C-alpha positions as CSV (number, residue, x, y, z in Angstrom):
1,M,-10.0,-7.8,-11.1
2,P,-7.7,-8.1,-8.1
3,P,-3.9,-8.0,-8.5
4,R,-3.4,-11.7,-8.1
5,P,-2.0,-13.9,-6.6
6,G,-2.7,-13.4,-2.9
7,L,-5.9,-11.4,-2.9
8,S,-9.5,-12.4,-3.2
9,A,-11.8,-10.2,-5.2
10,Q,-13.5,-9.1,-1.9
11,R,-10.2,-8.2,-0.2
12,W,-9.0,-6.3,-3.2
13,Q,-12.2,-4.3,-3.2
14,E,-11.8,-3.5,0.5
15,M,-8.1,-2.5,-0.1
16,R,-9.1,-0.4,-3.1
17,E,-11.7,1.5,-1.2
18,A,-9.3,2.1,1.7
19,A,-6.7,3.4,-0.8
20,I,-9.2,5.7,-2.4
21,D,-10.2,7.0,1.1
22,F,-6.5,7.5,1.9
23,L,-6.0,9.5,-1.3
24,D,-9.1,11.6,-0.6
25,Q,-8.1,12.4,2.9
26,F,-4.3,12.4,2.8
27,G,-3.2,12.5,-0.9
28,E,-1.9,16.1,-0.9
29,E,-0.3,15.7,2.5
30,A,1.4,12.4,1.4
31,V,2.9,14.1,-1.7
32,A,4.1,17.0,0.4
33,L,5.7,14.5,2.8
34,G,7.5,12.8,0.0
35,W,5.4,9.6,-0.3
36,T,5.6,8.0,-3.8
37,A,3.4,5.5,-5.7
38,T,6.1,2.9,-4.9
39,D,5.9,3.6,-1.2
40,L,2.1,3.2,-1.2
41,F,1.2,0.8,-3.9
42,D,4.1,-1.7,-4.4
43,V,3.6,-5.4,-4.6
44,H,6.0,-8.1,-5.7
45,P,6.2,-8.2,-9.5
46,T,5.4,-12.0,-9.8
47,V,3.8,-13.2,-6.6
48,G,1.9,-10.0,-5.6
49,V,0.9,-9.5,-2.0
50,I,2.0,-12.9,-1.0
51,R,5.5,-11.3,-0.4
52,V,4.3,-8.7,2.1
53,D,7.9,-7.4,2.5
54,Y,7.5,-5.9,-1.0
55,C,4.1,-4.4,-0.3
56,G,3.6,-0.6,-0.1
57,G,1.8,1.0,2.7
58,L,-1.6,0.7,1.2
59,M,-1.2,-2.9,0.0
60,I,-0.9,-4.6,3.4
61,N,-4.1,-3.8,5.0
62,V,-7.9,-3.1,4.5
63,H,-8.2,-0.7,7.4
64,R,-8.7,3.0,6.8
65,V,-5.8,5.2,7.6
66,A,-6.4,7.7,10.4
67,A,-3.1,9.6,10.2
68,I,0.1,9.9,8.2
69,G,3.6,10.9,9.1
70,D,6.7,11.6,7.1
71,T,7.8,7.9,7.3
72,W,4.9,6.0,8.8
73,I,1.2,5.1,8.3
74,P,-0.7,3.7,11.3
75,Y,-3.5,1.1,11.0
76,G,-4.9,0.5,14.4
77,I,-2.2,-1.6,16.2
78,Q,0.0,-1.9,13.1
79,T,2.3,0.7,11.5
80,F,3.8,0.7,8.1
81,R,7.4,2.2,8.1
82,Q,8.5,3.7,4.8
83,D,12.1,3.9,6.1
84,R,12.5,0.2,7.1
85,P,16.1,-0.8,6.4
86,G,16.5,-3.4,3.6
87,R,12.9,-3.0,2.4
88,P,12.8,-4.5,-1.1
89,V,11.2,-2.5,-3.9
90,G,8.4,-4.0,-6.0
91,I,6.3,-2.3,-8.6
92,P,3.1,-0.3,-8.2
93,V,0.0,-2.6,-8.4
94,C,-1.5,-0.5,-11.2
95,M,1.4,-1.5,-13.5
96,I,0.9,-5.2,-13.2
97,N,-0.9,-7.1,-16.0
98,W,-1.6,-10.5,-14.6
C-alpha cells in the first residue's frame, strides 16, 4: 500500500525498491555521515509526497542513488540537499497510517 496521497502503487513500488537499494549500498555510510530516517524518509504528515518540500532524500525520486555525501544525494541531474535552509520536517513514511 503506497503512502498516499500523491503516489500511485507503481511509483511507490519503484521508490521502495530504490530505497532498499540505497540502504543495501549506502546504509552504513549514511549512518556514519549522520543521515537519519527523517532526512531520508520524511513526507508531509497529512498530504504525503504532494508537499515535496517536506520529503526526505529518498521520497522525491525513483532513481537509484549512485553516491552519497555528508549533506547531499545526487540523482542524475538532481541533488537532494540535507542542509537546505528552512527545510520543513515531516515524519518518516513508515510511521504514517493512512
